[in-house]
N, C-alpha and C positions, 0 to 999 in steps of 0.2 A: 504494500500500500504506500502511496505517496504521502508523506507527511506535510501538513500545512506549513507555510513560512512562519517564523517566530516573530515577525515584526508587528503582529497584532496580539493584543492581550489574551484573547481567547485561544488563539493558536499556540501562544507560548505556554499557557497553562496545560493545554492538551499534550504538548510535546513534553513538558516537565513531568506530567503524570506517567506518561509512557516510559520516560527515562527512569523514574523511580521504580518502575516495575521490571527494569532490566532490559528494556527494548534497546538493542544496540544501535538501530537506525536513529532513534530519538537521542541517544547519548551522543552520537556523531553530529547530529544537527546542533545540539547545544555546544559541543566543543568547537565546531566551526564558527558558530555565531559569536561566541564570547572569547575565543582565543585572542583576537587582536586587542581587545580591551585589557585582558589579563597581561598580555605581553607588554603593553604600554605601561601598565602599573608596575610591573617588575623592573623595567628600565628606569622608571622614575624613582622607585624605592632604592634601587641599587645606587643610583646617582646621589640620592639624598642621604641614605644611611651609611653607605660604604665609601664611595669615591670622595665625598667631602670630608668625612671624619676619619675614615680608615682606608686610605688609598692602597696600603699594603695588602688589605684583605680583599679588595675588589677583584683582583685577578683570580681568586679562588672560586668565584661564582660565575656560572654560565647562565645567561638569561633563559636559554632553551631548556636547561636542566631544571631550573626553578619552575618554569611554566609547566613542564611535564609533570613534575612532582605535585604541583597544585591541582592539576586536572585529575591525576590519579586519586588524590585524596578526596577531592570534591565529588567526583563521580562515584567513588566507592561509598561515600557517606552522604549521599544526596538527601537522605531522609531528614537530615538536620534542618534543611531549608524548608520553611513552611509558608513562605510568602507567595504572592501571586503575580507580581510585576517584574518586568525585566530590570527596572531600576533597582529593586530590592535584591534581585539575584546578582546584579553587578556589584552592589555593595557587599553582599555575602562573599563573593569571590575576592573582593579587595581585602577583606579581613583575613581570608585564608592566605592570600599572597603575603601579607604583612607578617602573619604568624610564622610562615615558613622561613622568611628572611630573618626574623628575630631569633627563631630557634637556631638557625645555622650560625648566626653571629655569636649568640650567647654560648653555645656549646664550644665553639672554637675559642672564644676568649677565656672561658672557664678552664678549658684544657690547658691553655697557655699559662694561666695563673692559678693552677690547681692549689686548693687550700686557702686561697685568699678571697675575700668577699669583693665582688665586682658591683659597682653601681649599676642598677638596672637601666635599660634603655628607656623604659617607661618613665613618665613624670612621677615625682614624689607624691603628688596629689592628683585625684581625678578631677574631672571637669566641675564637680560640685564642691571641691575643696576638702574632700575626705582623704584621710591617709590612704596610701596605696595598700593593696592587699598584702597579708603576711607572706603569701607566695612570691611576691615580687622581690623580696629581699633575699630569696634563696638562689644564689647565683654561682655556687661552686658546681663542679661536674656532678658530684654526688647529690647535691640539692636539686639540680635540674632534673636528674633522673627520678628523684622522689616526686617532684612536681608532676612530671609527665605520667608517672605510674598512678598518682592520685587522680589526675585528670582522666586517665583511661578508664577509671571506674565510674565516671559520670556518663550520663546519656549524651549522645552527640549534640543534642540541642543545648544542654547545659554546658558542654565543653565550649561550644562556639560562643555562648553568652559570657562565660567566664573569661575566655581568652580575649574577646573583644573589649571587655570593660577593664580588665587588669592592665592592658596595654594602651588604653585610651583610643581604640581604633574606630569606635562607633558610638553614637548617642543611644540612649534608651529608645528614642523614637525610631531611629533607624533599625535597631535590633527588633523592635516590636514588628516592624514590617518584614524583616528578614525571617523571623522565627515564628510568626503567627500569633504573637501575644495581642490581646485585645486593645491595649493602650501602652503608652510609655510607662505609666504607673505600674501596670501588670508586669512589664519587662523588668522594671526596677525591683519589684518585690521578688520576682523569680531569681534575679541576680543575687540579692542578699541571702535568700534561702540556699542557693547553690554555693555561695561563698562560705557560708557557715559550715556546710557539709564538707567542703574542700578543706577547710582549716582543720576539721576533725580528722580527715583522712591523712593530712600531712603530719599531724601530731602522732597518729598511730604508726606512721612510717619511721619516726625518729628512733 
């Protein structure tokens, strides 16, 4: 069957549902439709995060490798996206791209300075002036591994919510659209609940 183009909202939702069910043709449509945007985001983030502040590290990253990694992760865990619009999906992809880059940089720097605490790339406070999450201060290799292990025990939707807010990558309004929460207030409440559970998991890993 010929899939409808994804430039119309209803066609996008139909294609997205087919992709969530494992339809390879639908997955291919989404990949081709959003690849240019993701590739552009990767180029921008590499320039911002690496080339300006860490020129020695930029050479270790390949744009094509990062984009491929993003799509493998997104298409494997597509169920975390609960939005309905292309804009929300693009925002979702942007968060995943940023997460991949942050992970790569943090693990590399932690390995280089093993045993020393590294200042996180995220801001000390979130957009609302609250202190950063306890997880954000865990920057040794061992700490990063504990963090990822704790996150792995969360539902994909919670993982995305936590990562996006801990690193200041999206507002609650944007996350509500991406993850299907009824309002930014609902997304905020879900974040604080997930944050509390993550803190307990991290404590248990110590």
